[in-house]
C-alpha positions as a Markdown table, in Angstrom:
| # | Residue | x | y | z |
|---|---|---|---|---|
| 1 | Met | 0.0 | 0.0 | 0.0 |
| 2 | Asp | 1.2 | 3.5 | -0.8 |
| 3 | Glu | 2.8 | 5.1 | 2.3 |
| 4 | Asn | 1.0 | 8.3 | 1.6 |
| 5 | Ile | -2.4 | 6.6 | 2.2 |
| 6 | Val | -3.3 | 6.9 | 5.8 |
| 7 | Trp | -6.5 | 5.7 | 7.6 |
| 8 | His | -8.5 | 8.8 | 8.7 |
| 9 | His | -10.2 | 8.5 | 12.0 |
| 10 | His | -13.5 | 10.2 | 12.5 |
| 11 | Gly | -15.4 | 11.3 | 15.6 |
| 12 | Val | -18.2 | 8.7 | 15.1 |
| 13 | Asp | -16.6 | 5.3 | 15.5 |
| 14 | Lys | -17.6 | 1.6 | 15.6 |
| 15 | Ala | -18.2 | 1.7 | 19.4 |
| 16 | Lys | -20.6 | 4.7 | 19.1 |
| 17 | Arg | -22.4 | 3.0 | 16.2 |
| 18 | Gln | -22.8 | -0.2 | 18.1 |
| 19 | Gln | -24.1 | 1.8 | 21.1 |
| 20 | Leu | -26.7 | 3.5 | 18.9 |
| 21 | Asn | -27.7 | 0.1 | 17.3 |
| 22 | Lys | -27.9 | -1.5 | 20.8 |
| 23 | His | -25.9 | -4.6 | 19.6 |
| 24 | Lys | -22.4 | -5.5 | 18.7 |
| 25 | Ser | -21.3 | -5.9 | 15.1 |
| 26 | Cys | -19.8 | -9.0 | 13.5 |
| 27 | Ile | -19.6 | -11.1 | 10.4 |
| 28 | Ile | -21.6 | -14.3 | 10.3 |
| 29 | Trp | -20.0 | -16.3 | 7.5 |
| 30 | Phe | -22.1 | -19.1 | 6.0 |
| 31 | Thr | -20.0 | -21.6 | 4.1 |
| 32 | Gly | -20.9 | -25.0 | 2.5 |
| 33 | Phe | -21.7 | -26.7 | -0.8 |
| 34 | Ser | -24.1 | -25.1 | -3.4 |
| 35 | Gly | -27.5 | -26.2 | -2.3 |
| 36 | Ser | -26.6 | -26.6 | 1.4 |
| 37 | Gly | -29.0 | -23.8 | 2.4 |
| 38 | Lys | -26.6 | -20.9 | 2.9 |
| 39 | Ser | -28.8 | -18.2 | 1.3 |
| 40 | Thr | -32.0 | -19.7 | 2.8 |
| 41 | Ile | -30.6 | -19.9 | 6.3 |
| 42 | Ala | -28.9 | -16.5 | 6.1 |
| 43 | Gly | -32.1 | -14.9 | 4.8 |
| 44 | Ala | -34.2 | -16.5 | 7.5 |
| 45 | Leu | -31.7 | -15.3 | 10.2 |
| 46 | Glu | -31.7 | -11.8 | 8.8 |
| 47 | Ser | -35.5 | -11.7 | 9.0 |
| 48 | Ala | -35.4 | -12.9 | 12.6 |
| 49 | Leu | -32.8 | -10.3 | 13.5 |
| 50 | Tyr | -34.8 | -7.6 | 11.7 |
| 51 | His | -37.9 | -8.5 | 13.7 |
| 52 | Leu | -35.8 | -8.3 | 16.9 |
| 53 | Gly | -34.9 | -4.8 | 16.0 |
| 54 | His | -31.3 | -5.4 | 14.9 |
| 55 | His | -29.4 | -3.7 | 12.1 |
| 56 | Thr | -28.2 | -6.2 | 9.4 |
| 57 | Tyr | -27.0 | -6.6 | 5.8 |
| 58 | Leu | -26.8 | -9.8 | 3.8 |
| 59 | Leu | -24.1 | -10.2 | 1.2 |
| 60 | Asp | -25.1 | -13.1 | -1.0 |
| 61 | Gly | -22.8 | -14.9 | -3.5 |
| 62 | Asp | -25.0 | -14.4 | -6.6 |
| 63 | Asn | -26.0 | -10.8 | -5.7 |
| 64 | Val | -22.4 | -9.4 | -5.4 |
| 65 | Arg | -21.6 | -10.9 | -8.8 |
| 66 | His | -24.1 | -8.4 | -10.3 |
| 67 | Gly | -21.9 | -5.5 | -9.4 |
| 68 | Leu | -19.1 | -5.5 | -6.9 |
| 69 | Cys | -17.6 | -8.7 | -8.4 |
| 70 | Gly | -19.3 | -8.6 | -11.8 |
| 71 | Asp | -16.0 | -8.7 | -13.6 |
| 72 | Leu | -14.8 | -12.0 | -12.0 |
| 73 | Gly | -15.1 | -15.5 | -13.3 |
| 74 | Phe | -14.9 | -18.8 | -11.3 |
| 75 | Ser | -11.2 | -19.7 | -11.6 |
| 76 | Asp | -9.4 | -20.2 | -8.3 |
| 77 | Ala | -7.8 | -16.8 | -8.7 |
| 78 | Asp | -11.1 | -15.1 | -9.4 |
| 79 | Arg | -12.8 | -16.9 | -6.5 |
| 80 | Lys | -10.1 | -15.7 | -4.2 |
| 81 | Glu | -10.5 | -12.1 | -5.3 |
| 82 | Asn | -14.3 | -12.5 | -5.0 |
| 83 | Ile | -13.9 | -13.4 | -1.3 |
| 84 | Arg | -11.3 | -10.7 | -0.7 |
| 85 | Arg | -13.6 | -8.0 | -2.0 |
| 86 | Val | -16.5 | -9.4 | 0.0 |
| 87 | Gly | -14.3 | -9.6 | 3.1 |
| 88 | Glu | -13.2 | -6.0 | 2.8 |
| 89 | Ser | -16.8 | -4.9 | 2.3 |
| 90 | Ala | -18.0 | -6.9 | 5.3 |
| 91 | Lys | -15.2 | -5.3 | 7.4 |
| 92 | Leu | -16.5 | -1.8 | 6.5 |
| 93 | Met | -20.0 | -2.9 | 7.5 |
| 94 | Val | -18.7 | -4.2 | 10.8 |
| 95 | Asp | -17.1 | -0.8 | 11.4 |
| 96 | Ala | -20.6 | 0.6 | 10.5 |
| 97 | Gly | -22.0 | -1.3 | 13.5 |
| 98 | Leu | -23.9 | -3.9 | 11.4 |
| 99 | Leu | -24.5 | -7.6 | 11.8 |
| 100 | Val | -23.2 | -8.7 | 8.4 |
| 101 | Leu | -24.4 | -12.1 | 7.1 |
| 102 | Thr | -22.6 | -13.7 | 4.1 |
| 103 | Ala | -23.6 | -16.6 | 2.0 |
| 104 | Phe | -20.6 | -17.9 | 0.0 |
| 105 | Ile | -19.4 | -21.4 | -0.9 |
| 106 | Ser | -15.9 | -20.0 | -0.1 |
| 107 | Pro | -14.4 | -23.5 | -0.5 |
| 108 | Phe | -10.8 | -22.7 | 0.7 |
| 109 | Gln | -9.8 | -22.4 | 4.3 |
| 110 | Ala | -7.1 | -19.8 | 3.5 |
| 111 | Glu | -9.8 | -17.5 | 2.1 |
| 112 | Arg | -12.1 | -17.8 | 5.1 |
| 113 | Asp | -9.1 | -17.2 | 7.4 |
| 114 | Met | -8.2 | -14.2 | 5.3 |
| 115 | Val | -11.6 | -12.6 | 6.1 |
| 116 | Arg | -11.4 | -13.7 | 9.7 |
| 117 | Asn | -8.1 | -11.9 | 10.1 |
| 118 | Leu | -9.6 | -8.6 | 8.7 |
| 119 | Val | -11.7 | -8.1 | 11.9 |
| 120 | Gln | -11.2 | -8.7 | 15.6 |
| 121 | Glu | -11.3 | -12.3 | 16.8 |
| 122 | His | -14.7 | -12.0 | 18.3 |
| 123 | Glu | -16.2 | -10.4 | 15.2 |
| 124 | Phe | -16.1 | -13.4 | 12.9 |
| 125 | Ile | -18.5 | -16.3 | 13.3 |
| 126 | Glu | -17.9 | -19.1 | 10.8 |
| 127 | Val | -21.1 | -21.2 | 10.2 |
| 128 | Tyr | -20.4 | -24.5 | 8.4 |
| 129 | Leu | -23.4 | -26.0 | 6.7 |
| 130 | Asp | -22.4 | -29.6 | 6.9 |
| 131 | Thr | -24.9 | -30.9 | 4.5 |
| 132 | Pro | -24.0 | -34.0 | 2.6 |
| 133 | Leu | -23.1 | -33.5 | -1.1 |
| 134 | Ala | -25.6 | -36.1 | -2.1 |
| 135 | Thr | -28.4 | -34.0 | -0.4 |
| 136 | Cys | -27.2 | -30.8 | -2.0 |
| 137 | Glu | -27.1 | -32.5 | -5.4 |
| 138 | Gln | -30.5 | -33.9 | -5.0 |
| 139 | Arg | -31.9 | -30.4 | -4.2 |
| 140 | Asp | -29.9 | -28.7 | -7.0 |
| 141 | Pro | -32.1 | -25.6 | -6.8 |
| 142 | Lys | -30.4 | -23.9 | -9.7 |
| 143 | Gly | -29.7 | -27.0 | -11.8 |
| 144 | Leu | -25.9 | -26.4 | -11.4 |
| 145 | Tyr | -25.0 | -29.9 | -10.4 |
| 146 | Lys | -26.7 | -31.3 | -13.4 |
| 147 | Lys | -24.8 | -28.9 | -15.7 |
| 148 | Ala | -21.5 | -29.7 | -13.8 |
| 149 | Arg | -22.0 | -33.4 | -14.3 |
| 150 | Ala | -22.7 | -32.8 | -18.0 |
| 151 | Gly | -19.4 | -30.9 | -18.3 |
| 152 | Glu | -21.2 | -27.6 | -19.0 |
| 153 | Ile | -19.7 | -25.9 | -15.9 |
| 154 | Ala | -16.0 | -26.2 | -14.9 |
| 155 | His | -14.5 | -25.7 | -11.5 |
| 156 | Phe | -17.7 | -26.6 | -9.7 |
| 157 | Thr | -17.2 | -27.2 | -6.0 |
| 158 | Gly | -17.8 | -30.8 | -5.0 |
| 159 | Ile | -17.6 | -32.1 | -8.5 |
| 160 | Asp | -14.3 | -31.1 | -10.1 |
| 161 | Ser | -13.2 | -28.5 | -7.5 |
| 162 | Asp | -12.3 | -29.2 | -3.9 |
| 163 | Tyr | -14.1 | -28.0 | -0.8 |
| 164 | Glu | -12.0 | -27.7 | 2.4 |
| 165 | Ile | -14.0 | -28.4 | 5.5 |
| 166 | Pro | -13.7 | -25.7 | 8.1 |
| 167 | Gln | -11.2 | -26.6 | 10.7 |
| 168 | His | -12.7 | -24.8 | 13.7 |
| 169 | Pro | -16.1 | -23.3 | 12.8 |
| 170 | Glu | -18.0 | -21.5 | 15.6 |
| 171 | Leu | -21.2 | -23.4 | 14.6 |
| 172 | Thr | -22.0 | -26.4 | 12.4 |
| 173 | Leu | -25.4 | -27.1 | 11.0 |
| 174 | Asn | -26.7 | -30.0 | 8.9 |
| 175 | Thr | -29.7 | -28.8 | 6.9 |
| 176 | Ala | -30.5 | -32.4 | 5.9 |
| 177 | Glu | -31.4 | -33.0 | 9.6 |
| 178 | Leu | -32.4 | -29.5 | 10.8 |
| 179 | Asp | -35.2 | -27.4 | 9.3 |
| 180 | Val | -34.8 | -23.6 | 8.8 |
| 181 | Gln | -36.4 | -22.6 | 12.1 |
| 182 | Ala | -34.2 | -25.0 | 14.1 |
| 183 | Cys | -31.1 | -23.6 | 12.4 |
| 184 | Val | -32.2 | -20.0 | 13.1 |
| 185 | Ala | -32.9 | -20.8 | 16.7 |
| 186 | Gln | -29.4 | -22.2 | 17.1 |
| 187 | Leu | -27.9 | -19.1 | 15.5 |
| 188 | Ile | -29.9 | -16.7 | 17.6 |
| 189 | Ala | -28.9 | -18.6 | 20.8 |
| 190 | His | -25.2 | -18.5 | 19.7 |
| 191 | Leu | -25.3 | -14.7 | 19.1 |
| 192 | Arg | -26.9 | -14.2 | 22.5 |
| 193 | Thr | -24.3 | -16.5 | 24.2 |
| 194 | Arg | -21.6 | -14.4 | 22.7 |
| 195 | Asn | -23.3 | -11.2 | 23.9 |
| 196 | Ile | -23.6 | -9.9 | 20.4 |
| 197 | Ile | -27.3 | -9.4 | 20.7 |
| 198 | Gly | -29.4 | -9.0 | 23.9 |
């Protein structure tokens, strides 16, 4: 980074924003195979937090590729840059005092750790959706597994691209066994246990 670029501190900081919002801020990072339920669970959690009066924003894998990451493909290098941009955006939102939910396959441990290291230790919650690949492929909500099996999509996680299971996730959920409401209940309980929300 250019040595002439210096972070400018303003009078309204993260602590004041959190005080105004009446909750702490953090990144809740959902990771897992396509079809594991990341967007569904993240969306349901955001709705629950909204109804509890908390300030949130959900960064969804498909949505950010319409703008912020619209110039990226799906090579390993592009996927890494995709997560870097999302991580930096999430970091700014944490500083803004928000509960930031993210729904990204994010298959590589190094990328998830990169985002974890952007914020303070207690501000990153990795949620691993430990849903069997067979279940995800059976659901196939976007028809992507079918296309990957037919050779129409390359570098597809779980088919011809690896997924590295999180080493120490804060929470593990199996959406083949738990319904949406049960997952959200566990997530809300976890946030309360960590004193992020009241």
